[in-house]
SEZA-54853 format. One record per residue: x, y, z of N, C-alpha, C in turn; residue number from 1; residue in three letters. Coordinates in pm, whole numbers, always signed. Each point is the difference from the previous one (the first is absolute). Last residue first. Example, Ala and Ser with C-alpha at 12.3 -4.5 7.8 and 13.67 -1.06 7.14 Angstrom:
BEGIN
+--------+--------+--------+--------+--------+--------+--------+--------+--------+------+-------+
:   n_px :   n_py :   n_pz :  ca_px :  ca_py :  ca_pz :   c_px :   c_py :   c_pz : vonu : gukol :
+--------+--------+--------+--------+--------+--------+--------+--------+--------+------+-------+
:  +1285 :   -225 :   +708 :    +82 :   +119 :     +6 :    -77 :   +109 :    +73 :    2 :   Ser :
:    +29 :   -572 :     -7 :    -89 :   +119 :     +0 :    +90 :   +120 :     +0 :    1 :   Ala :
+--------+--------+--------+--------+--------+--------+--------+--------+--------+------+-------+
! end
This chain:
BEGIN
+--------+--------+--------+--------+--------+--------+--------+--------+--------+------+-------+
:   n_px :   n_py :   n_pz :  ca_px :  ca_py :  ca_pz :   c_px :   c_py :   c_pz : vonu : gukol :
+--------+--------+--------+--------+--------+--------+--------+--------+--------+------+-------+
:  +2094 :  +3416 :  +1329 :   +121 :    -27 :    +42 :   +100 :     +2 :   -111 :  138 :   Asn :
:   -484 :    +53 :    -10 :    +25 :    +92 :   +103 :   +162 :    -40 :    +50 :  137 :   Asn :
:   -240 :   -224 :   -377 :    -17 :   +151 :    -23 :    +58 :    +90 :   +116 :  136 :   Glu :
:    -19 :   -497 :    +37 :   +101 :    +47 :   -106 :     +6 :   +150 :    -29 :  135 :   Val :
:   -302 :   -197 :   +326 :   +129 :     -8 :    +56 :    +92 :    +64 :   -133 :  134 :   Tyr :
:   -457 :    -35 :    -79 :    +38 :   +105 :    +94 :   +134 :    -12 :    +41 :  133 :   Arg :
:   -136 :   -316 :   -307 :     -8 :   +118 :    -55 :    +41 :   +116 :   +114 :  132 :   Lys :
:    -61 :   -436 :   +148 :   +132 :     +9 :    -61 :     -1 :   +133 :    -76 :  131 :   Phe :
:   -384 :    -87 :   +214 :    +96 :    +11 :   +101 :   +126 :    +17 :    -65 :  130 :   Asn :
:   -371 :   -147 :   -282 :     +6 :   +154 :    +56 :    +94 :    +37 :    +93 :  129 :   Asn :
:     -6 :   -459 :   -124 :    +48 :    +89 :   -108 :     -8 :   +153 :    +33 :  128 :   Leu :
:   -198 :   -292 :   +314 :   +155 :    -12 :     +3 :    +51 :    +70 :   -116 :  127 :   Ile :
:   -458 :    -17 :    +24 :    +31 :    +61 :   +113 :   +156 :    +12 :    +13 :  126 :   Ala :
:   -203 :   -274 :   -331 :     -2 :   +155 :    -42 :    +57 :    +88 :   +114 :  125 :   Gln :
:    -74 :   -468 :    +86 :   +135 :    +18 :   -100 :     +6 :   +152 :    -42 :  124 :   Trp :
:   -386 :   -126 :   +267 :   +128 :     -5 :    +68 :   +125 :    +17 :    -72 :  123 :   Gly :
:   -446 :    +21 :   -208 :    +29 :   +106 :    +89 :   +148 :     -8 :    +78 :  122 :   Ala :
:   -149 :   -352 :   -281 :    +38 :   +110 :    -72 :    +39 :   +114 :    +96 :  121 :   Lys :
:   -157 :   -376 :   +188 :   +112 :    -21 :    -41 :    +60 :   +113 :    -86 :  120 :   Gln :
:   -451 :     -8 :   +144 :    +93 :    +13 :   +129 :   +153 :     -7 :    -55 :  119 :   Met :
:   -348 :    -65 :   -306 :    +10 :   +118 :    +42 :    +93 :    +42 :    +96 :  118 :   Asp :
:    -85 :   -452 :   -126 :    +84 :    +83 :    -96 :    +21 :   +136 :    +50 :  117 :   Val :
:    -88 :   -370 :   +383 :    -92 :    +68 :   -120 :    +95 :    +92 :    -82 :  116 :   Pro :
:   +224 :   -435 :   +261 :    -78 :   +149 :    +45 :    -54 :    +48 :   -141 :  115 :   Asn :
:   +200 :   -422 :    -12 :    -59 :     -7 :   +142 :    -76 :   +140 :    +28 :  114 :   Glu :
:   +247 :   -194 :   -426 :   -149 :    -24 :    +23 :    -45 :    +13 :   +141 :  113 :   Asn :
:   +379 :   +293 :   -329 :     -5 :   -122 :    +91 :   -163 :    -19 :    +23 :  112 :   Glu :
:   +210 :   +285 :   -433 :    -61 :     -1 :   +132 :     +1 :   -136 :    +75 :  111 :   Ala :
:   +350 :   +231 :   -368 :   -105 :    -97 :     +0 :    -40 :     +0 :   +153 :  110 :   Glu :
:   +220 :   +451 :   -235 :    +26 :   -135 :    +70 :   -124 :    -83 :     +3 :  109 :   Phe :
:   +257 :   +478 :   -211 :   -102 :   -107 :    -28 :    +23 :   -110 :    +74 :  108 :   Val :
:   +169 :   +534 :     +8 :    +18 :   -127 :    +17 :   -134 :    -82 :    -12 :  107 :   Thr :
:   +288 :   +497 :   -125 :   -120 :    -75 :    -25 :    +35 :   -138 :    +39 :  106 :   Ser :
:   +190 :   +541 :    +30 :    +35 :   -151 :    +22 :   -133 :    -59 :     +4 :  105 :   Val :
:   +236 :   +485 :   -232 :   -131 :    -96 :    +24 :    +50 :   -130 :    +52 :  104 :   Lys :
:   +279 :   +480 :    +12 :     +6 :   -134 :    -11 :   -150 :    -75 :    +35 :  103 :   Thr :
:   +271 :   +537 :   -133 :   -117 :    -85 :    +75 :    +27 :   -138 :    -39 :  102 :   Lys :
:   +229 :   +356 :   -199 :    +30 :    +47 :   +137 :   -101 :    -87 :    +90 :  101 :   Glu :
:    +26 :   -210 :   -443 :   +113 :   +113 :    +14 :     +1 :    +34 :   +133 :  100 :   Gly :
:   -247 :   -374 :   -118 :    -93 :   +122 :    -37 :   +105 :   +123 :     +6 :   99 :   Leu :
:    +35 :   -579 :    +34 :    +72 :   +127 :     -3 :    -55 :   +103 :    -66 :   98 :   Asn :
:   -179 :   -476 :   +218 :    -12 :    +76 :   -101 :    +61 :   +151 :    +19 :   97 :   Glu :
:     +5 :   -528 :   +193 :    +26 :   +128 :    +34 :     +2 :    +79 :   -111 :   96 :   Phe :
:   -255 :   -488 :   +201 :    +48 :    +96 :   -123 :    +40 :   +122 :    +48 :   95 :   Ile :
:    -96 :   -531 :   +207 :     +8 :   +142 :    +28 :    +68 :    +69 :   -136 :   94 :   Thr :
:   -243 :   -508 :   +158 :    +63 :    +89 :   -107 :     -9 :   +139 :    +42 :   93 :   Val :
:    -74 :   -518 :   +217 :    -25 :   +130 :    +25 :   +102 :    +82 :   -118 :   92 :   Val :
:   -250 :   -536 :   +158 :    +78 :    +93 :    -71 :    -27 :   +138 :     +3 :   91 :   Lys :
:    -59 :   -506 :   +312 :    -76 :   +129 :    -85 :   +107 :    +93 :    -59 :   90 :   Arg :
:    +70 :   -411 :   +288 :     +9 :    -13 :   -149 :    -93 :   +103 :    -72 :   89 :   Asp :
:   +137 :    -43 :   +492 :   -117 :    -68 :    -42 :    -36 :     -4 :   -156 :   88 :   Asp :
:   +379 :   +247 :   +173 :    +26 :   -137 :    +56 :   -134 :    -86 :    -40 :   87 :   Glu :
:   +100 :   +398 :   -328 :     -7 :    -12 :   +150 :     -2 :   -143 :    +31 :   86 :   Met :
:   +232 :   +270 :   -440 :   -122 :   -109 :    +36 :     +2 :    -13 :   +163 :   85 :   Thr :
:   +146 :   +412 :   -381 :    +28 :   -109 :   +105 :   -109 :    -71 :    +19 :   84 :   Tyr :
:   +219 :   +441 :   -327 :   -104 :   -110 :     -1 :    +45 :   -114 :   +104 :   83 :   Val :
:    +81 :   +551 :   -163 :    +49 :   -114 :    +93 :   -117 :   -108 :    -16 :   82 :   Ile :
:   +204 :   +463 :   -313 :    -95 :    -89 :    +23 :    +61 :   -100 :    +95 :   81 :   Lys :
:   +202 :   +449 :   -136 :   -132 :    -29 :    -68 :    -81 :   -104 :    +42 :   80 :   Glu :
:   +454 :   +158 :   +180 :    -75 :    +96 :     -6 :   -130 :     +0 :    -98 :   79 :   Gln :
:   +317 :   -418 :    -47 :    +17 :   +113 :    +96 :    -78 :   +124 :    -38 :   78 :   Pro :
:   -140 :   -489 :    -58 :    +47 :    +97 :   -112 :    +17 :   +117 :    +77 :   77 :   Val :
:    -98 :   -547 :   +114 :    +35 :   +130 :    +62 :    +55 :    +78 :   -128 :   76 :   Ile :
:   -273 :   -506 :   +146 :    +56 :   +114 :    -91 :    +18 :   +140 :    +56 :   75 :   Glu :
:   -122 :   -393 :   +266 :    -17 :    -64 :   -128 :    +70 :    +81 :   -113 :   74 :   Asp :
:    +59 :    -60 :   +594 :    -25 :   +104 :   -140 :     +3 :    -95 :   -127 :   73 :   Tyr :
:   -190 :   -129 :   +503 :   +106 :    -11 :    -79 :    -13 :    +82 :   -137 :   72 :   Val :
:   -195 :    +42 :   +560 :    -16 :     +0 :   -134 :   +129 :    -37 :    -91 :   71 :   Ala :
:   -274 :    +90 :   +542 :   +115 :    -42 :    -90 :    -38 :    -24 :   -131 :   70 :   Lys :
:   -136 :   +214 :   +526 :    -56 :     +3 :   -142 :   +126 :    -45 :    -72 :   69 :   Phe :
:   -181 :    -61 :   +529 :   +106 :     +3 :    -82 :    -50 :     +3 :   -154 :   68 :   Asp :
:   -241 :   +182 :   +482 :    +17 :   -127 :    -97 :   +121 :    +42 :    -86 :   67 :   Phe :
:   -311 :   +141 :   +491 :   +110 :    +22 :   -101 :     +6 :   -110 :    -78 :   66 :   Gly :
:   -267 :   +242 :   +466 :     -2 :    -86 :   -131 :    +99 :    +30 :    -66 :   65 :   Tyr :
:    -47 :   +214 :   +424 :   -110 :   -106 :     -3 :    -20 :    -92 :   -120 :   64 :   Ser :
:   +320 :   +371 :   +137 :    +42 :   -135 :    +32 :   -104 :    -93 :     -2 :   63 :   Gly :
:     -3 :   +497 :    -60 :    -14 :    -42 :   +123 :    +20 :   -158 :     +6 :   62 :   Asp :
:    +54 :   +227 :   -408 :   +112 :    +55 :   +101 :    -36 :    -53 :   +145 :   61 :   Lys :
:    -98 :   -278 :   -433 :    -74 :    +80 :    +79 :    +85 :    +72 :   +100 :   60 :   Ala :
:   +211 :   -237 :   -450 :    -59 :    -34 :   +135 :    -85 :   +141 :    +47 :   59 :   Glu :
:   +313 :   -294 :   -429 :    -97 :   +130 :    +35 :    -68 :    -54 :   +122 :   58 :   Met :
:   +452 :   -114 :   -319 :    -45 :    -28 :   +125 :   -108 :    +99 :     +6 :   57 :   Arg :
:   +251 :   -200 :   -454 :    -18 :   +117 :    +78 :    -89 :    -58 :   +114 :   56 :   Ala :
:   +289 :   -147 :   -470 :    -52 :    -34 :   +116 :    -32 :   +107 :    +96 :   55 :   Ala :
:   +170 :   -198 :   -510 :    -42 :   +114 :    +52 :    -76 :    -43 :   +122 :   54 :   Tyr :
:   +385 :   -253 :   -332 :   -132 :     -6 :    +85 :    -17 :   +159 :    +50 :   53 :   Ile :
:   +194 :   -233 :   -507 :    +42 :    +73 :   +136 :   -128 :     -5 :   +103 :   52 :   Gly :
:    +23 :   -137 :   -456 :    +12 :   -117 :    +78 :    +23 :    +51 :   +136 :   51 :   Gly :
:    +88 :   +337 :   -358 :    -91 :   -119 :    -30 :    +44 :   -105 :    +72 :   50 :   Val :
:   +138 :   +442 :   +238 :    +33 :    -58 :   -142 :   -102 :   -122 :    -24 :   49 :   Lys :
:   +116 :   +354 :   +416 :    -73 :    +38 :   -127 :    +83 :    -70 :   -133 :   48 :   Met :
:    -90 :    -55 :   +552 :   +107 :    -66 :    -91 :    -58 :    +26 :   -150 :   47 :   Asp :
:   -125 :   +166 :   +552 :    -39 :     +9 :   -161 :   +136 :    -28 :    -79 :   46 :   Asn :
:   -269 :    +53 :   +541 :   +123 :    -43 :    -80 :    -33 :     +5 :   -154 :   45 :   Glu :
:   -189 :   +203 :   +512 :    -21 :    -20 :   -132 :   +126 :    -66 :    -72 :   44 :   Ala :
:   -258 :   +168 :   +512 :    +89 :    -72 :    -69 :    -25 :    -25 :   -147 :   43 :   Lys :
:   -286 :   +227 :   +341 :   +126 :     +2 :    +51 :   +121 :    -56 :    -75 :   42 :   Pro :
:   -484 :   +235 :    -88 :    +81 :   -111 :    -75 :   +145 :     +3 :    +67 :   41 :   Cys :
:   -537 :   +149 :   +210 :   +139 :    +43 :    -43 :    +52 :   -116 :    -96 :   40 :   Cys :
:   -506 :   +241 :   +230 :    +85 :   -117 :    -51 :   +138 :    +53 :    -33 :   39 :   Trp :
:   -356 :   +308 :   +131 :    +12 :    -97 :   +111 :    +82 :   -148 :    -49 :   38 :   Asp :
:   -109 :   +378 :   -315 :   +110 :    +28 :    +99 :     -2 :    -80 :   +116 :   37 :   Asp :
:   -142 :   -194 :   -463 :    -64 :   +114 :    +86 :   +111 :     -3 :    +91 :   36 :   Ser :
:    +85 :   -301 :   -369 :   -147 :    +79 :    -40 :    -51 :   +105 :   +101 :   35 :   Ala :
:   +520 :   -188 :   -147 :    -96 :    -37 :   +102 :   -132 :   +102 :    -26 :   34 :   Phe :
:   +512 :    +32 :   -162 :    -66 :   -139 :    -32 :   -105 :    -30 :    +88 :   33 :   Asn :
:   +334 :   +382 :     +7 :   -122 :    +24 :    -60 :    -88 :   -125 :    -18 :   32 :   Trp :
:   +449 :    +19 :   +215 :    -56 :   +134 :     +9 :   -135 :    +15 :    -51 :   31 :   Lys :
:   +307 :   -375 :    -89 :    -63 :     +4 :   +122 :    -59 :   +113 :    +63 :   30 :   Thr :
:   +188 :    -17 :   -436 :   -122 :    -84 :     +0 :    -54 :     -8 :   +157 :   29 :   Ile :
:   +424 :   +219 :   -128 :   -123 :    +70 :    -21 :   -125 :    -83 :    +43 :   28 :   His :
:   +421 :   -205 :    +30 :     -7 :   +124 :    +99 :   -111 :    +89 :    -21 :   27 :   Glu :
:    +63 :   -384 :   -326 :    -48 :    -24 :   +151 :     -4 :   +110 :   +106 :   26 :   Pro :
:    -45 :    +52 :   -555 :   +107 :     -4 :   +105 :    -61 :    -24 :   +144 :   25 :   Gln :
:   -273 :    +55 :   -396 :    +70 :   -108 :    -20 :   +115 :    -16 :   +118 :   24 :   Thr :
:   -314 :   +383 :    -85 :    -70 :   -106 :    -12 :    +79 :   -122 :    +19 :   23 :   Tyr :
:   +207 :   +413 :    -19 :    -73 :     -8 :   +124 :    -98 :   -129 :     +2 :   22 :   Ser :
:   +270 :    +97 :   -393 :    +82 :    -41 :   +111 :    -84 :     -2 :   +134 :   21 :   Asn :
:   -241 :   +121 :   -390 :    +61 :   -149 :    -13 :    +89 :    -27 :   +130 :   20 :   Trp :
:   -159 :   +448 :    -41 :   -106 :    -85 :    +18 :    +44 :   -176 :     -1 :   19 :   Val :
:   +293 :   +354 :   -112 :     -9 :     +5 :   +157 :   -130 :    -89 :    +14 :   18 :   Lys :
:    +98 :    +33 :   -450 :   +111 :    -79 :    +68 :    -33 :    +17 :   +153 :   17 :   Asn :
:   -309 :   +212 :   -302 :    +11 :   -155 :     -2 :    +89 :    -40 :    +92 :   16 :   Ala :
:   -189 :   +482 :   +105 :    +61 :    -79 :   -105 :    +10 :   -141 :    +32 :   15 :   Gly :
:   -368 :   +301 :   +233 :   +134 :    -20 :    +28 :    +52 :    -75 :   -136 :   14 :   Val :
:   -477 :    +85 :   +184 :    +77 :   +113 :    -33 :   +130 :     -7 :     +6 :   13 :   Glu :
:   -349 :   -382 :    -74 :    +66 :    +38 :   +107 :    +81 :   +125 :    -58 :   12 :   Ile :
:   -457 :   -326 :    -87 :   +103 :    +81 :    -70 :    +58 :    +67 :   +106 :   11 :   Thr :
:   -291 :   -467 :     +8 :    +15 :   +104 :    +44 :    +97 :    +86 :    -85 :   10 :   Thr :
:   -309 :   -489 :    +66 :    +81 :    +85 :    -70 :    +16 :   +135 :    +66 :    9 :   Glu :
:   -204 :   -562 :    -31 :     -1 :   +113 :    +86 :   +106 :    +85 :    -66 :    8 :   Ile :
:   -320 :   -467 :   -121 :    +94 :   +111 :    -30 :     +1 :   +113 :    +96 :    7 :   Thr :
:   -143 :   -564 :    -57 :    -22 :   +115 :    +85 :   +110 :   +112 :    -58 :    6 :   Ile :
:   -232 :   -532 :   -149 :   +107 :    +95 :    -15 :    -23 :   +148 :    +55 :    5 :   Lys :
:   -194 :   -551 :    +66 :    -28 :   +132 :    -21 :   +126 :    +79 :     +1 :    4 :   Thr :
:    +44 :   -509 :   -127 :    -14 :   +101 :   +103 :    -61 :   +120 :    -48 :    3 :   Arg :
:   -106 :   -486 :   -226 :   +101 :   +106 :     -3 :    -29 :    +90 :   +122 :    2 :   Pro :
:    -44 :   -522 :    -31 :    -83 :   +109 :     -1 :    +83 :   +125 :     -7 :    1 :   Met :
+--------+--------+--------+--------+--------+--------+--------+--------+--------+------+-------+
! end
């Protein structure tokens, strides 16, 4: 059965090089990779090559809940495209569109079956919005 695909996107008021570096470097990922201020990302690892592993720990700041996010890279085109497969075999494609002084970031991911599609979209979009705020303010 084909999985539902969900699209999220934002346009960031920063050039593509800074957006790419902030999206892919662990020292930046830990500063934006969470959906709300009561969560954090205390650890991130990123081996940016086909077959390389992306791993991030996401936790509620109060310690009540946390999980590890892990994926394997299928395709990387620097400053343009990232494709990876999550541990549960769902695919994610992120496109970086250079608009000069701006960069459009679009992600299409396959939905999981445990949570409503709207909830998944809202959560992933909140993380992308947090990324946008981080990049534009740093």
